N, C-alpha and C positions, 0 to 999 in steps of 0.2 A: 504494500500500500504506500502510495506516495504522499508527500505533505499536501499536495493539491487535493487528493482524494480525502484525506483526513479533514482538511479545511472545509470541504463540501459537506461532509457528514456533520461536522460541528454546526455549520450554517443551517442545514436542514433541521437539526435538533432545535436550534434557536427559532426557526420558523414555526416548528411544531409548538413550542412554548407560547409564542405570541398568538397563534391561532387558538390554542387551548384557552389562554387568558381571555381573549375576546369572546369566545363561545361561552365561557364560564360567566363572564360579566353579563352577557346577553340572556343567558338561561335563568340565572338566579334573580329572584326579586330583590334580595338584599345580599349582594356578593360580599364576601369577606375581603376587605381592601388589602389585607396582608397577602392573601393568596393571589388576588388579581394583579397587584403591583409587583409582588415578589416574582411571580412567574414571568411577567412582562420584562422585568429587569434582567432575569436570567436569560430570556430570549435575546434581549438587546446585547448583552455581553457575549453570548455565543455567536451571534451574527457579526459583531464587531471583530471577534477573533478570526472568523472566516474571512472578513473583509481585509484583514491585515495580510492575508496570503493572496487574495484576489481582489485588489483594490478597485472600488467603484466610489469615487468621491461623493456623489449624491447620496448613495445609500449609507456611506459612512456618516455623513452629516445627519441623516434621518435617524440612525441608531444612536447618535449622541443625544439628540433631543428626546428620543423614545426612552432612553435610560434616565435622562434628567427628569422627565415627567414621572417615571416610575419611582425614582428616589423621592421626589416631592410627595407623591402619593403615600409612600411608605412612612415618611416623616410625619405626615398628617395623621395616618392611621395609628402610629405609635403614640403620638400626642393625645389623640382622642381616647385611646385605651387607658393611658395613664391618668387622664383627668376624669374618666368615667369608670371607676373600679367596679 
């Protein structure tokens, strides 16, 4: 297996994470934000790793913002959980 193949597998795993998170958020009436944003962040990280081997600047920028939004969502979720025991 080449590094190109491994990067593609990592990228597809990231894609699966993001699709799962979107489906989860759509299916649930009250999705758990830790699951939703955590899986989105994992997907963005995996796709970013893949992009380091197969650079696509537009997709790289998209994943940066996708990860930033997921981190923001996680911070909000942790703050809400700690203020509402």
